[in-house]
C-alpha positions in Angstrom: 9.0 16.3 24.7 8.3 15.1 20.7 9.0 11.9 19.3 9.4 10.4 15.5 10.3 8.0 13.2 9.8 6.2 10.3 8.8 2.3 10.7 8.9 0.5 7.3 6.4 -1.8 7.3 7.2 -5.2 5.0 5.7 -8.3 4.5 4.9 -11.1 1.9 2.1 -10.1 -1.2 -1.5 -10.1 0.7 -0.7 -9.9 4.4 -2.6 -7.0 5.1 -0.6 -4.1 5.0 -1.7 -1.2 3.4 -5.2 -1.9 5.5 -3.1 -2.3 8.5 -1.3 1.2 7.3 -5.1 2.5 7.4 -5.8 0.9 10.0 -2.9 3.1 12.2 -3.1 6.6 10.3 -7.4 6.3 11.2 -8.1 7.2 7.3 -7.2 5.4 4.1 -3.6 6.7 2.8 -3.1 3.2 1.1 -5.1 1.3 -1.5 -6.4 -2.0 -0.3 -7.6 -4.8 -2.9 -8.0 -8.8 -2.5 -5.3 -9.0 -5.5 -1.9 -9.5 -4.2 0.3 -6.8 -5.4 -1.7 -3.8 -5.1 0.5 -2.0 -4.0 4.0 -1.1 -6.2 5.1 1.6 -4.6 6.4 3.1 -1.5 3.8 5.2 0.3 4.1 7.3 3.7 0.8 7.2 5.8 1.8 9.3 8.9 0.1 8.6 12.2 -0.3 10.2 16.0 -0.1 8.8 19.0 0.0 11.0 21.9 4.1 12.6 21.1 5.0 10.7 18.9 4.3 10.9 14.9 4.8 8.1 13.4 5.8 7.7 9.6 4.6 4.5 8.4 6.0 3.4 4.6 3.8 1.1 3.3 5.9 -1.3 0.7 4.9 -3.3 -2.1 4.6 -6.6 -1.2 8.3 -8.8 -1.6 8.3 -11.9 -3.6 10.3 -13.0 -6.8 10.4 -10.9 -9.5 9.9 -12.4 -12.7 9.6 -8.6 -15.4 10.9 -5.9 -14.9 7.4 -3.8 -13.2 8.1 -7.1 -10.3 11.4 -6.2 -9.9 10.7 -2.4 -9.9 8.5 -2.9 -7.0 10.5 -5.6 -5.1 13.0 -2.5 -5.3 11.1 -0.6 -4.5 10.0 -2.3 -1.2 13.6 -3.0 0.2 14.5 0.4 0.0 11.5 1.3 2.0 13.3 -0.6 4.4 16.1 1.8 4.1 16.5 4.4 7.2 13.7 2.6 8.9 14.0 2.7 13.4 11.7 0.1 13.1 11.3 -3.1 10.8 7.4 -4.6 11.1 7.3 -7.7 9.5 3.6 -8.3 8.9 2.6 -11.8 8.3 -1.0 -13.2 7.6 -1.4 -15.1 10.1 -4.7 -17.5 8.4 -2.5 -17.9 5.2 0.7 -19.4 7.4 3.7 -19.7 6.6 5.3 -19.9 2.9 8.6 -19.7 1.7 7.4 -16.4 0.6 7.6 -15.4 4.5 10.5 -16.9 5.4 12.7 -15.7 3.0 11.9 -11.9 4.0 12.5 -12.9 7.6 16.0 -14.6 6.6 16.9 -11.4 5.0 16.4 -9.2 8.1 17.0 -11.3 11.1 20.9 -10.0 10.8 19.5 -6.0 10.4 19.9 -3.6 13.4 17.2 -1.7 13.7 14.6 -3.3 16.1 12.4 -5.8 14.5 8.6 -6.1 15.4 6.9 -9.2 14.0 2.9 -8.4 13.5 0.3 -11.7 13.1 -2.3 -10.1 11.5 -6.4 -11.3 10.4 -5.8 -13.0 13.9 -10.2 -12.6 13.5 -9.8 -15.6 10.3 -6.9 -17.4 11.1 -6.5 -21.3 12.8 -5.6 -20.3 16.5 -3.8 -23.1 17.7 -1.6 -22.2 14.9 -0.6 -18.6 15.9 1.6 -19.4 18.4 2.8 -21.9 16.4 3.6 -19.2 13.8 5.3 -16.8 16.6 7.4 -19.5 17.9 9.0 -20.6 14.8 10.1 -17.0 13.1 10.8 -15.8 16.9 13.1 -18.4 16.3 15.2 -17.3 12.9 14.9 -13.7 13.9 14.9 -11.5 17.1 11.8 -9.8 17.7 11.7 -7.4 20.2 8.2 -7.8 20.2 5.0 -9.4 19.4 2.0 -8.9 17.9 -1.2 -10.8 17.5 -4.2 -7.9 15.6 -7.0 -8.2 13.0 -6.2 -4.8 10.9 -9.5 -4.8 9.5 -11.3 -5.4 12.6 -9.1 -3.3 14.9 -8.3 -6.5 17.5 -4.5 -5.6 18.8 -4.2 -1.9 17.4 -4.7 0.0 20.2 -1.2 -2.0 21.6 1.2 -2.7 18.6 0.4 1.8 17.9 1.3 2.2 21.7 4.2 0.4 21.0 5.1 1.6 17.9 5.1 5.2 19.1 7.8 4.6 22.5 10.0 3.0 20.2 10.6 6.2 18.4 13.5 8.3 18.6 13.4 12.0 20.1 13.2 14.9 17.9 10.9 17.2 16.2 7.9 16.0 13.5 8.4 15.6 9.8 4.8 16.7 9.1 1.5 18.9 10.3 -0.9 17.4 12.6 -2.9 17.2 9.9 -1.4 15.5 7.8 -2.2 12.2 6.6 0.2 10.5 4.6 2.7 12.4 1.7 1.1 10.9 -1.5 0.2 14.0 -4.3 -3.6 14.3 -5.0 -2.4 13.9 -8.5 -0.9 10.6 -7.4 -3.3 9.9 -4.5 -5.8 10.1 -7.8 -4.2 7.2 -9.4 -4.1 5.1 -7.2 -8.1 5.1 -5.9 -9.2 4.9 -9.4 -7.1 1.6 -10.6 -8.3 0.0 -6.9 -11.4 0.5 -8.7 -10.3 -1.8 -11.3 -8.9 -4.2 -9.4 -12.4 -4.2 -7.7 -14.8 -4.0 -10.3 -12.6 -6.7 -12.2 -10.9 -8.7 -10.1 -9.1 -11.7 -12.5 -10.5 -10.6 -15.9 -7.6 -7.6 -15.9 -4.7 -9.0 -14.2 -1.5 -6.5 -13.7 -2.1 -5.6 -17.5 -2.9 -1.8 -16.7 -1.9 1.6 -14.7 -3.6 4.8 -15.0 -2.0 7.9 -14.8 -3.5 11.2 -14.2 -2.9 13.3 -17.2 -4.1 17.0 -15.9 -5.1 17.6 -12.0 -6.6 21.3 -11.8 -8.8 23.8 -9.8 -12.1 24.6 -11.1 -13.0 28.3 -10.1 -16.3 27.4 -8.5 -13.3 25.5 -5.6 -13.9 22.0 -7.2 -11.5 19.4 -8.4 -11.1 18.4 -12.7 -9.0 15.1 -13.1 -7.9 14.0 -16.4 -6.8 10.3 -16.1 -5.9 7.6 -19.1 -6.3 4.0 -18.1 -3.8 2.0 -19.3 -3.4 -1.5 -21.0 -1.8 -3.5 -23.0 -4.5 -5.0 -26.0 -7.8 -4.1 -27.2 -9.3 -7.2 -25.6 -8.0 -6.0 -22.4 -9.7 -2.1 -23.6 -12.9 -3.8 -23.9 -13.3 -4.9 -21.5 -12.8 -1.9 -19.2 -15.1 -0.4 -21.0 -18.1 -2.9 -20.6 -21.1 -3.7 -22.6 -21.7 0.1 -23.5 -19.5 1.6 -21.7 -21.1 0.7 -18.5 -18.2 -0.4 -17.2 -15.5 2.5 -17.5 -18.9 4.7 -15.8 -18.2 2.8 -13.0 -15.4 2.9 -12.2 -15.5 6.5 -12.2 -18.6 6.6 -11.1 -16.9 5.2 -7.3 -13.8 6.5 -8.2 -15.6 9.7 -8.1 -16.7 9.7 -5.3 -14.2 8.0 -2.6 -11.8 11.1 -4.2 -14.5 14.1 -2.9 -14.4 12.5 0.1 -11.1 11.7 0.6 -9.8 15.5 -1.4 -12.6 17.4 1.1 -14.5 18.8 -3.0 -16.6 18.3 -5.9 -14.7 16.2 -8.0 -15.2 16.0 -12.2 -13.1 12.7 -13.4 -12.9 11.9 -17.1 -11.4 8.2 -18.3 -10.2 7.3 -20.9 -8.9 3.8 -21.8 -5.7 3.5 -24.5 -3.6 0.6 -25.9 -0.4 1.1 -24.7 1.4 -2.2 -25.4 4.7 -2.9 -23.2 3.6 0.0 -20.8 5.6 -1.5 -18.7 8.7 -1.0 -20.2 8.1 2.5 -20.9 10.7 5.3 -18.2 8.3 7.5 -17.8 6.1 5.1 -16.6 8.0 4.4 -13.8 8.3 7.6 -13.0 4.5 8.5 -12.9 3.7 5.9 -10.5 6.6 6.6 -8.3 8.5 3.3 -9.1 12.8 3.3 -10.0 13.6 2.0 -13.1 15.3 -1.5 -12.7 17.3 -2.8 -15.1 
């Protein structure tokens, strides 16, 4: 008897959802950075636990949207909960319960699906406040289970994974046992480069950049040849990405290439080009390429 089901992993920005999905899968399928709202679109991670296959939907953080890109990300987050067998609300236990968390809790309170509360980052949190957070959220939502975990250290993850597996309905697996994500290699490549932009540029380049994989080909020697375009809104941002004498773009490319070689398990030749495209976040084609629906 096999089990297979969909787990919607939702929460406020920076709750650690992508880190949790990666930890449950057992390898990296979602990019991670200290920057809030790093995840932009729905991404499916596939985790195995005995006879159960967990389809983990890593959703963008839910926040108050101000522009079209924000609205598309929030729509993707709520869209990722459709058809879920379990809703897993991930909360930054260190950051506490702000209005974003309470708003999400209110919105899922009347949903019929079993709901799990996952208090993350307990290794960094004020221990006496953990129970207070759990009590307040359980008073607002009828959670089937509450877990205290650290996705970064692995504390509490085995119990969470076992309980999720037990909650999955009987049915055939949707993916081969060795597949870890539904992301295409093109999308994975773009995400890895975008992660390096965030990790290396921090606050210098806010959400004014995206990455498009223009060309992804297999060389005769088995290596992958990848050409990508980094889109920014202003010439000053292009200068930031390039760095003095092109040093920054070289470092971004070197680190992205090294990580992609591991993820793709083959040599990678990565070519990056930085293009100024004012208003790229109002281009329907860009939304399609990064896996977001156009939202009016």
